C-alpha positions as CSV (number, residue, x, y, z in Angstrom):
1,M,0.0,0.1,0.0
2,D,1.1,3.6,-0.8
3,Y,-0.4,7.2,-0.9
4,K,-1.1,6.7,-4.7
5,K,-3.1,3.7,-4.1
6,A,-5.0,5.3,-1.2
7,G,-6.1,7.9,-3.8
8,V,-3.5,10.8,-3.5
9,D,-1.2,11.2,-6.5
10,I,1.8,13.1,-5.5
11,E,3.3,13.1,-9.0
12,A,0.1,14.7,-10.4
13,G,0.5,17.6,-7.7
14,Y,4.0,18.0,-9.0
15,K,2.9,18.3,-12.5
16,S,0.0,20.8,-11.7
17,V,2.5,23.0,-10.2
18,E,4.6,22.9,-13.2
19,L,1.7,23.5,-15.5
20,M,0.4,26.5,-13.5
21,K,3.8,28.4,-13.1
22,K,3.5,30.2,-16.4
23,H,0.0,31.6,-15.4
24,V,1.0,32.5,-11.8
25,K,4.2,34.3,-12.9
26,E,2.1,36.6,-15.1
27,T,0.4,38.0,-12.0
28,F,3.6,39.0,-10.2
29,R,4.0,42.5,-9.0
30,P,7.4,43.9,-8.1
31,E,6.7,43.4,-4.5
32,V,6.5,39.6,-4.7
33,L,9.4,38.2,-3.1
34,G,10.7,34.6,-4.3
35,G,8.7,32.1,-6.6
36,L,6.2,29.5,-6.5
37,G,6.7,26.4,-4.4
38,G,7.8,27.9,-1.1
39,F,5.9,27.2,2.3
40,A,4.7,30.8,2.5
41,G,4.1,33.5,-0.2
42,A,6.2,36.6,0.5
43,F,5.3,40.2,-0.3
44,D,7.2,43.2,0.3
45,L,5.2,46.0,2.0
46,S,7.8,48.8,2.0
47,G,5.7,50.5,-0.6
48,I,2.9,51.4,2.0
49,K,5.3,53.7,3.8
50,N,4.1,56.6,1.7
51,M,0.7,56.2,3.5
52,E,-0.1,58.2,6.5
53,E,-2.0,55.3,8.3
54,P,-2.0,52.0,6.2
55,V,-4.6,49.6,7.0
56,L,-4.8,46.1,5.7
57,L,-8.0,44.8,4.2
58,S,-8.8,41.1,3.6
59,G,-11.5,39.1,1.9
60,T,-12.3,35.5,1.5
61,D,-14.9,33.8,-0.5
62,G,-15.5,31.0,-3.1
63,C,-17.7,30.5,-6.2
64,G,-20.6,28.6,-4.4
65,T,-22.5,26.2,-6.2
66,K,-21.6,27.8,-9.6
67,V,-18.8,25.1,-9.9
68,K,-21.4,22.6,-10.6
69,L,-22.0,24.4,-13.9
70,A,-18.3,24.2,-14.7
71,F,-18.3,20.5,-14.1
72,I,-21.3,19.9,-16.3
73,M,-20.0,22.2,-19.3
74,D,-16.5,21.0,-18.8
75,K,-15.4,24.5,-18.7
76,H,-12.8,25.4,-16.1
77,D,-11.0,28.4,-17.5
78,T,-13.1,31.2,-15.9
79,I,-14.4,29.9,-12.6
80,G,-11.1,31.2,-11.3
81,I,-11.9,34.8,-12.2
82,D,-15.2,34.4,-10.1
83,A,-13.1,33.3,-7.1
84,V,-10.7,36.3,-7.4
85,A,-13.6,38.7,-8.2
86,M,-15.7,37.9,-5.1
87,C,-12.7,38.6,-2.9
88,V,-10.9,41.7,-4.5
89,N,-14.4,43.4,-5.2
90,D,-15.1,43.4,-1.4
91,I,-11.5,45.0,-0.7
92,A,-12.3,47.5,-3.6
93,C,-15.6,48.3,-2.0
94,S,-13.7,49.6,1.2
95,G,-11.5,51.8,-0.8
96,G,-8.6,49.3,-0.8
97,E,-6.2,48.2,-3.5
98,P,-5.8,44.4,-3.6
99,L,-2.1,43.4,-3.1
100,F,-1.9,39.5,-3.3
101,F,-4.4,36.5,-3.5
102,L,-4.2,33.0,-2.6
103,D,-6.4,30.1,-3.8
104,Y,-7.6,26.7,-2.4
105,I,-8.6,24.0,-4.6
106,A,-10.1,20.8,-3.1
107,C,-10.7,18.0,-5.6
108,G,-11.6,14.2,-5.6
109,K,-8.8,13.5,-7.9
110,N,-6.0,15.8,-9.2
111,Y,-6.1,16.0,-13.0
112,P,-3.0,18.3,-13.7
113,E,-4.3,19.9,-16.9
114,K,-7.7,20.6,-15.3
115,I,-6.0,22.1,-12.3
116,A,-3.8,24.4,-14.4
117,T,-6.8,25.4,-16.5
118,I,-8.6,26.5,-13.2
119,V,-5.5,28.3,-12.2
120,S,-5.2,30.2,-15.5
121,G,-8.6,31.7,-14.5
122,I,-7.3,32.7,-11.2
123,A,-4.3,34.4,-12.8
124,E,-6.5,36.2,-15.1
125,G,-8.7,37.5,-12.3
126,C,-5.6,38.6,-10.7
127,K,-4.4,40.4,-13.7
128,Q,-7.6,42.1,-13.9
129,S,-7.4,43.5,-10.5
130,G,-3.7,44.2,-10.3
131,C,-3.1,41.7,-7.5
132,A,-0.5,39.1,-7.3
133,L,-1.1,35.3,-7.1
134,I,1.5,34.4,-4.6
135,G,0.4,31.0,-3.4
136,G,-2.1,28.4,-3.0
137,E,-3.0,24.7,-2.2
138,T,-4.5,21.8,-4.3
139,A,-5.8,19.1,-2.0
140,E,-6.8,15.9,-3.3
141,H,-9.7,14.3,-1.2
142,P,-10.5,10.7,-2.3
143,G,-13.5,9.2,-0.9
144,L,-14.6,12.7,0.2
145,M,-15.3,14.3,-3.1
146,P,-16.1,12.6,-6.6
147,E,-13.2,12.3,-8.8
148,D,-14.3,14.7,-11.4
149,E,-15.4,17.5,-8.9
150,Y,-13.9,20.3,-7.1
151,D,-14.4,23.3,-4.9
152,L,-12.5,26.5,-5.2
153,A,-12.1,29.3,-2.7
154,G,-9.7,32.2,-2.3
155,F,-8.3,34.8,0.0
156,A,-7.0,38.3,-0.8
157,V,-5.0,41.1,1.1
158,G,-5.3,44.7,0.2
159,V,-4.3,48.0,1.8
160,V,-6.0,51.4,2.2
161,D,-4.6,54.7,3.8
162,K,-7.1,55.2,6.7
163,K,-8.4,58.5,5.6
164,D,-9.5,56.9,2.2
165,I,-11.7,54.1,3.8
166,I,-15.2,53.9,2.3
167,D,-17.5,53.4,5.3
168,G,-20.7,55.2,4.5
169,S,-20.4,57.3,7.5
170,N,-20.9,60.7,5.5
171,I,-23.7,59.6,3.2
172,K,-26.7,62.1,3.4
173,A,-30.1,62.8,1.9
174,G,-29.7,64.1,-1.6
175,D,-26.7,62.0,-2.5
176,V,-26.9,60.0,-5.8
177,L,-26.6,56.3,-6.3
178,V,-24.7,55.0,-9.3
179,G,-25.0,51.5,-10.1
180,I,-22.1,49.8,-12.3
181,A,-23.3,46.9,-14.5
182,S,-22.9,43.3,-13.9
183,T,-22.1,40.8,-16.5
184,G,-25.0,38.4,-15.4
185,V,-25.7,36.3,-12.5
186,H,-22.1,36.4,-11.3
187,S,-21.4,34.0,-8.4
188,N,-24.5,34.1,-6.3
189,G,-28.0,32.5,-6.4
190,F,-26.9,29.5,-8.2
191,S,-28.8,27.1,-5.8
192,L,-31.9,28.9,-7.0
193,V,-30.7,28.7,-10.5
194,R,-30.0,25.1,-10.5
195,S,-33.7,24.6,-9.1
196,V,-35.0,26.5,-12.0
197,F,-33.3,25.0,-14.8
198,E,-32.3,21.3,-15.4
199,M,-28.6,21.2,-15.0
200,S,-27.7,18.7,-17.8
201,E,-25.7,19.2,-21.0
202,A,-28.5,19.5,-23.0
203,S,-30.5,22.1,-21.1
204,L,-27.2,24.2,-20.8
205,N,-26.4,23.9,-24.5
206,T,-29.9,25.3,-25.3
207,Y,-29.9,28.4,-27.3
208,Y,-32.4,31.2,-26.3
209,D,-33.2,34.0,-28.7
210,E,-33.6,36.5,-25.9
211,L,-30.1,35.8,-24.5
212,G,-28.5,35.7,-27.8
213,K,-26.4,32.8,-26.6
214,T,-27.0,29.3,-25.0
215,L,-28.2,29.1,-21.4
216,G,-24.8,27.8,-20.1
217,E,-22.8,30.6,-21.8
218,A,-25.2,33.1,-20.1
219,L,-24.8,31.5,-16.6
220,I,-21.1,30.8,-16.6
221,A,-20.1,34.4,-17.6
222,P,-17.4,35.4,-14.9
223,T,-18.1,37.9,-12.2
224,R,-17.1,41.5,-13.2
225,I,-14.2,42.8,-11.3
226,Y,-14.8,46.5,-10.4
227,V,-11.1,47.3,-8.9
228,K,-10.1,49.6,-11.9
229,A,-13.5,51.5,-12.0
230,L,-13.1,52.4,-8.4
231,K,-9.5,53.3,-8.8
232,N,-10.4,55.4,-11.6
233,I,-13.0,57.3,-9.6
234,K,-10.4,57.8,-6.9
235,E,-7.7,59.1,-9.3
236,S,-10.3,61.6,-10.9
237,G,-10.5,63.3,-7.6
238,V,-14.0,61.9,-6.7
239,T,-14.6,60.7,-3.0
240,V,-16.9,57.7,-2.9
241,K,-19.1,58.1,0.1
242,G,-20.5,54.6,0.3
243,C,-20.1,51.3,-1.7
244,S,-22.0,48.1,-1.8
245,H,-21.0,45.0,-3.7
246,I,-24.2,43.3,-4.8
247,T,-23.8,39.7,-3.9
248,G,-25.8,37.1,-2.1
249,G,-29.1,38.7,-0.6
250,G,-29.1,41.0,-3.5
251,F,-30.2,44.7,-3.1
252,Y,-32.1,44.3,0.0
253,E,-29.2,42.8,2.0
254,N,-26.3,44.6,0.5
255,V,-27.3,48.2,0.0
256,P,-28.2,48.8,3.6
257,R,-25.0,47.7,4.6
258,M,-23.2,50.9,3.4
259,L,-25.9,53.2,4.9
260,P,-25.6,55.2,8.2
261,E,-28.5,55.3,10.5
262,G,-31.2,57.8,9.6
263,V,-31.2,57.4,5.7
264,K,-32.6,55.1,3.1
265,A,-31.6,54.3,-0.4
266,I,-34.2,54.7,-2.9
267,I,-33.6,52.5,-6.2
268,K,-35.6,52.9,-9.3
269,K,-35.9,49.6,-11.1
270,D,-36.4,51.1,-14.6
271,S,-33.4,53.3,-14.4
272,Y,-31.2,50.7,-16.2
273,P,-31.9,47.7,-18.5
274,V,-32.2,44.3,-16.5
275,P,-30.3,41.6,-18.4
276,P,-32.4,39.1,-20.1
277,I,-31.1,36.1,-18.1
278,F,-32.9,37.5,-15.0
279,D,-36.3,37.7,-16.9
280,L,-35.8,34.2,-17.9
281,I,-35.0,32.9,-14.4
282,A,-38.1,34.7,-13.1
283,K,-40.3,33.4,-15.8
284,N,-39.2,29.8,-15.9
285,G,-39.1,29.5,-12.1
286,N,-42.0,31.7,-11.2
287,V,-39.8,33.5,-8.9
288,A,-41.4,36.6,-7.5
289,Q,-39.9,39.9,-8.3
290,Q,-39.1,40.7,-4.6
291,M,-37.3,37.2,-4.3
292,M,-35.3,38.2,-7.4
293,Y,-34.0,41.4,-6.0
294,N,-33.2,39.6,-2.7
295,T,-31.1,37.0,-4.4
296,F,-29.5,38.1,-7.4
297,N,-27.6,41.4,-8.6
298,M,-30.3,42.0,-11.2
299,G,-27.7,43.5,-13.6
300,I,-26.0,45.9,-11.1
301,G,-22.9,44.5,-9.4
302,M,-22.0,47.6,-7.4
303,V,-23.8,50.4,-6.0
304,I,-21.9,53.9,-5.0
305,A,-23.1,56.8,-3.2
306,L,-21.8,60.2,-4.4
307,D,-22.3,63.8,-3.7
308,K,-24.5,65.1,-6.5
309,E,-21.8,67.4,-8.3
310,D,-19.3,64.4,-8.5
311,V,-21.6,62.2,-10.4
312,D,-20.7,63.2,-14.1
313,T,-16.9,63.0,-13.2
314,A,-17.4,59.6,-11.6
315,M,-19.4,58.1,-14.3
316,K,-16.7,59.2,-17.0
317,A,-14.0,57.6,-14.7
318,I,-16.2,54.5,-14.6
319,E,-16.6,54.4,-18.4
320,K,-12.9,55.0,-18.9
321,A,-12.2,51.7,-17.0
322,G,-14.5,49.8,-19.7
323,D,-17.6,49.5,-17.3
324,T,-21.2,50.8,-18.0
325,C,-22.8,52.6,-15.3
326,F,-26.3,54.3,-14.5
327,V,-27.8,56.7,-12.2
328,V,-30.2,54.1,-10.3
329,G,-31.3,56.2,-7.3
330,E,-30.7,58.5,-4.5
331,I,-30.4,58.7,-0.6
332,A,-33.3,60.2,1.3
333,D,-34.1,60.8,5.1
334,G,-35.8,57.8,6.6
335,T,-35.3,54.4,8.4
336,K,-32.1,52.7,7.3
337,G,-32.8,50.4,4.4
338,V,-33.6,50.1,0.7
339,E,-36.8,51.0,-1.4
340,L,-37.0,49.5,-4.7
341,C,-39.7,51.5,-6.8
């Protein structure tokens, strides 16, 4: 008896590392010390000395049951972008710059080419957000997970000068809410999606005229990364007063998280085009509108609060980053919460 016969292939692990090295190196920033394969990832923090009061920010998350889609479609090159996005968007939401990322892949069996493909997506997400992929772990779990399945999670660290933290404390009535468009469902609500649609190869390969693509292509579209858009706003001289990353819980749970007591967010549902994938989910699953907005991003991945006079400058900065944005509402006096009208 040996480890390989017990279900863990050490040689496959070595091969995975070799195949992923080229993807990892493409993400390195000048602050990265050493290479891939050490016991710990090293990152030089001397650059933050220029900040008055540097504050480290961290975020950790996974892709939820969206990975099930990747299994069925046998498409593993974008799920890593989702893992990175879920972490770095939270850091950017607090005003921070993501510095580095680490991934954790648990699998039933290590197929080196598949693992390397997953990591290529993680590296792409890191490049999009400007953070370095400085380490990770691939763990085989024979007997615990089916051989052809895996789970993916990640952890990111960022930094912000304390004076630049976005905490919503200065939001007031009359402020304007700007929404930055999502690329679709992103990485939340897939347990409901999987209840609405049959998760089979035939179902996911079905073409829908209203989508202009197959169901699978629409659902697996990777989460949009908003780091560049928020960085552009900051560099334009505009102060973001509040920021909400629309993830699990949709508008109803996430928008209030950026609000101080005594004000509410009023969002106009007809202020932007809702992507057709959400109409299809609601129709096919007979999902009530309130539940849709309490589960999905409904086409808006990030909501920011701004002074009225800063809106035009901020929107131009967002568009310069390649994102689409809309004025979606305003702040009013009232009980802390969100109203959709």
